[in-house]
C-alpha positions in Angstrom: -0.2 0.2 0.0 1.1 3.6 -0.6 0.9 6.7 2.4 -1.3 9.6 1.3 -0.2 12.0 -1.3 -0.2 15.7 -2.4 -1.2 18.4 0.1 -4.9 17.2 -0.2 -3.6 13.7 1.3 -5.7 11.6 -0.6 -5.5 8.0 -0.1 -4.3 5.8 -2.4 -6.5 3.4 -4.6 -5.5 0.4 -1.6 -6.8 2.5 1.0 -9.7 3.7 -0.4 -11.2 0.6 -1.8 -10.5 -0.6 2.1 -11.7 2.4 4.3 -15.0 1.2 2.0 -14.8 -2.2 3.5 -14.4 -0.8 7.2 -17.8 2.0 5.9 -19.8 -0.6 5.5 -18.7 -2.8 8.7 -20.2 0.0 10.5 -23.2 1.0 9.0 -24.0 -2.3 8.8 -22.8 -2.7 12.7 -20.8 -6.4 11.1 -18.1 -7.9 13.0 -17.8 -9.7 9.4 -18.2 -9.6 5.6 -18.4 -12.1 3.4 -15.8 -11.3 0.4 -18.6 -12.0 -2.5 -20.0 -9.0 -1.2 -17.1 -6.8 -2.2 -16.4 -4.8 -4.9 -13.4 -7.1 -6.9 -10.6 -4.1 -5.6 -11.2 -5.1 -2.1 -11.9 -8.6 -2.5 -7.8 -8.4 -4.6 -6.0 -6.7 -1.9 -7.4 -9.1 0.8 -7.0 -11.9 -1.2 -3.2 -10.3 -1.5 -3.2 -10.2 2.3 -3.7 -14.0 3.2 -1.4 -15.0 0.8 1.3 -12.7 2.2 0.0 -14.4 5.3 0.2 -17.0 4.5 3.5 -17.1 3.4 4.8 -15.3 7.0 3.5 -18.1 9.0 6.5 -19.9 10.7 
């Protein structure tokens, strides 16, 4: 993920996609969401995180 950039400190596309997921969870007071309900960009980020995490497990 990339940090925010520019004077306006806009979120990167990756962070913005995950912020949408968290906003949905807060709005619906949900502790979990189905991956099928997420936008493809958010789903891809979560899947990439899972793959990286599996690779770092000892």
